[in-house]
N, C-alpha and C positions, 0 to 999 in steps of 0.2 A: 837401190834408191824408193822411199814411197811414194805414193801415191797420196795427194793431199786431194781430199772428196769436202765437197761444202757438208756442212751439218742439217742446214735446211731443204736441202734437194733431198739427202738420205730420209727423211723425217717424214718427208711430202712423200715421197714411194714408199712407205712403209706403208704410211696410214691410208693412204690409194690404194693396196696391192692385200694389205689384212687387215680382216673385217672378225670386228667382234671376240679377243684371246685374251687373255691374263697375258700368255707370252709378249704380245706387238707394246701392252702398257708396260711390260721389264727391258723388251729391248729397247723403247724411245726412252727408259728413265738410264739404260746404262749409256746410252749414246750420249744423252745430254747431259751428262756429269760429267764423257773424259774430253781429257785437258785439249788446250787448242794445239796440233801440231810447231802452229806457228808462233807456239807461245817460248819463245827463246829468252832467255834471262844468264844470268852470271850471280857467282857469287863475291860479294862487295866486301874488303876489312874496311871498319872503324872505328872512332872514335865514339868508346860508348858513357854513359854519362855517371857509368861504375868508378869509384875513386882506387876500389880492389881490384879492380880489373877493369882496365881501362880500353880494350879493346874485344870488338865484336864482329859478328862476320852476318850479313844480311842479305837476302837474295834482291835483287836489282827491280824486279814486279810489285812483290807486295812488303818488301822492306820489312818481310816478318826474319827477325833472328832464328841462326840456325847454329846456336852453341849451348852448350849445358855445363853446370859448374863440374872441378873434382874434388873429390875430398879423400881428405887422412884417412888413417885407419882410427880415428878419434872422432871421425862425421864433420871434420870442420874443413871449410872450403878452402884448395888450393891454388887452383887455377882453373880457368876455361877451356873447355874440351871444343874444338873446330870440327863442326858436321861439313863436310863438305860433300851430297851426295847427287847424284845423277839429276835429282827431282826438285824442286822446293816438295818439301810437304808439305807448305801451307797451299800454295797455290798450283802446285804440278809443272810449273816453269821446266822444261828444261835447258839442266846447266851444259850439256857436253857438246854443244853446237858451234857456230861460229860468235856467237856472243861471249865467248870463252877466248877466242881467238886459236881455237884448236882445229 
């Protein structure tokens, strides 16, 4: 089981104990960009407005669609490919946990 820590407390400690360093700025930037460990989501199948491809999947957190068109050898769209990755590529939500019933 992983530990959950406060991002704000960690940044405060770094700012209090590390003085004048480019590394400090870089480390703080990385910490600020990390997705939250509590950001749980799930892939939801929805009806899209596209008459040719009426279904899609979206992230439950940011509603970003995570599918792409598949093409035949002539470059014509033949269907959608649903990509159910472990994390949302848009918001970083963890799609592996309790929100997915796993």
